[in-house]
C-alpha positions in Angstrom: -5.0 -3.2 -11.3 -4.2 -7.1 -12.1 -6.2 -9.6 -10.9 -4.1 -10.8 -7.7 -4.6 -7.2 -6.1 -8.1 -7.1 -6.1 -10.6 -8.3 -3.0 -13.9 -9.0 -3.7 -16.3 -6.5 -1.9 -13.1 -4.1 -0.7 -11.7 -2.0 -3.5 -9.7 0.1 -0.3 -7.6 -3.0 0.7 -7.0 -3.9 -3.4 -5.6 -0.5 -3.9 -3.4 -0.7 -0.9 -2.2 -3.8 -1.9 -1.2 -3.0 -5.5 0.4 0.2 -3.9 2.4 -1.2 -2.0 3.6 -3.9 -3.9 3.8 -1.9 -7.2 4.0 1.6 -6.8 6.5 2.3 -3.6 9.3 1.9 -4.9 9.4 4.9 -6.3 8.5 6.5 -3.0 11.5 8.3 -1.1 11.2 10.3 1.6 14.9 11.9 1.8 14.1 15.0 4.9 11.7 13.5 7.4 10.0 10.2 8.4 7.8 8.2 6.0 4.5 9.7 6.8 2.1 7.9 9.1 -0.2 6.9 6.6 2.2 5.3 4.5 3.1 3.1 7.2 -0.2 2.3 9.0 -1.2 1.6 5.2 2.0 -1.1 5.0 1.2 -2.6 8.6 -2.7 -2.9 7.3 -1.3 -4.6 4.3 1.0 -6.7 6.4 -1.6 -8.0 8.7 -3.6 -9.1 5.6 
């Protein structure tokens, strides 16, 4: 994980930031809405 995403003392938030910025481009939901957990993760990251 690049240092830009690391959060001292909070590896979960660091992983969320990394995943949203670097990995969400491949996630697609074609026959249903985006899962609640993904929406929550995005909102959590945007609030920080």
